[in-house]
C-alpha positions, 0 to 999 in steps of 0.5 A: 672562472671556476665551477663550484660543484656542490652535491645537494640532498635529494629526496625522492617524494610522491604524494596523492593526486588531488583531482577537481572537476572543471565547472565550466559554463557556456556564456556570451563572448569575452570582448573583442572575441567577435560575438562568437560564443566561447565557453567561460569560467564563473568568476573564481571564489575568494580565498581569504586563507591562503597566503599570497603568491611568493615572490622573489627576495630582495637582493642585496648588493652583490658581494662578486663581480658577475661571471661573463660580460654585462651589457647595459641595456641603456633603456632602464625599466626593470627588465623582467620577462626574457626569451632566447630565439635559436633562429634569429639568435635574438634575445627578447627582454620586456621592460615597463614604463613605457612598455616595450620590448628590447631586441638584443643579438645575443651572439654579438652582445649588442642592442638592435632596437626597442619596440613599443607592445600593448601591455606591461609583461612579466613572462615572454614565451616563444610560439615556436623557435623563429617566433612569434613571441608571446607578450602577455600584457598584465595592464591591458589583459590583452596577449599580443604576438611580436614577430622576429627579427622585425618586432611587429606586433601581428596579433592581440587578443583580449583575455582574462584580468592580468595575464601573466604568462602564455605557452602555444602548442598545436595551434592553441595558446594557453593564457594564465589570467592570474587575477582573473583566476582562470587559463584562457585558450585561444584558437584563430586569435579568439578565446574559445575556452577558459578553465577555472581551477587556479585560484591565481595561475602564474606559470605556464608549460607545455610538454608531452601533450599536456600543458601544466599551470602553476597556481601561485596562490593555491599552490598546486600545478594544474594539468590540461590536455593540449586540445584545452578540452578537460583537465586531468588533475591538480597536484600539489607544488610546495609552499609557494610556486612561482615559474615552471619550465619543461625538461627535455625528457617530458617532465616540469621543473617548478621553482618553489620559491618560498619553499627553497626547493625545485620540484620535478613532475610528470605530467602523464600522470601528474605526479611529483616525483623529484624535490631538491632542496636550494636554499637562496629563493630560486625563482627564474628558470630555463632549459638548455636541452641540447646540453641537458642542463637547468639554469636556476637564478637564487635572488636572495644570493645573486647567484645562478646555479646550474643543474644536469639531468641525469638518468636519475636525480638532478646533479648540480654542477656549477654556481655562479655570481650574477648581476643583482636581482636576477629574476630572469634568465634564458639560454640559447639552445644553439649556442647554450649562451645564458642571459640573466637580466638584473631587474634593478639595473637594467643590465643583461649578463651574458655567459658563454658555455 
């Protein structure tokens, strides 16, 4: 396989921060929270003047065979949402109808088993290396925790409406309630707070003592402290942001899916520091910190693009053909293996470093 080295025009952009105060009121507990009192946001105001959230492109039939190996998951369900665990070597993939996770031995390329979960997930994250896996159930309003390697559901917490993504830090879990318009904060199995800032929160990322939440309709990145007590700022985030990942230098990379670009932010203070043009409707993101690599799927082109983190701007180093509809990508930071799931045909592409 030949890597394609294609320099991109990179430009450094800086924008003023747009700060908003969190309006938080104290009300009775959410359902399932045991009657404790929690800080909950009021219902979000309607935003009829905003465009809908950006979506991945409908991928064409591939014109090239995918790089690496392709594993048939033999489960259907349109896989979307995936995480690779460096401790167990498992790749965990979310499937729907019925709602379940498929556990794959990522190093052997073998499907091990499927486990039922209480909700349809589009994003998965690890609470820590070795698990548990955080599973936001969009149709159940429940955040589940699934242990590895056994796949047992050990916790279920009722959160806001249609939880889309979740990330854990310092004993707390931050959940983006996409349709509820809030970011829920979970401690000890209960929601203790909900921030009202995002119009439609999507991707959640934690780095450098800060939590970033992408507003996929308001087109901003909101930044909170990891104690879950205050909002620092909301900064503009392109024309249609969707997913976000932490880089290995304390920053955050956001896929501007509608704007065909990658946006690189620092969170302390919150600021856009780099924008990289990337045609092809970028969507899935994954970081390999040990190899200083960022992997991005292009859903309009069935491509996987690799960037190297440098002391300067991002450097594009490779572009590879993928399976059709590559909405989701994950990387095992121990081995460097990269995994791309097809949301169309239920296959898993495996690329060795």
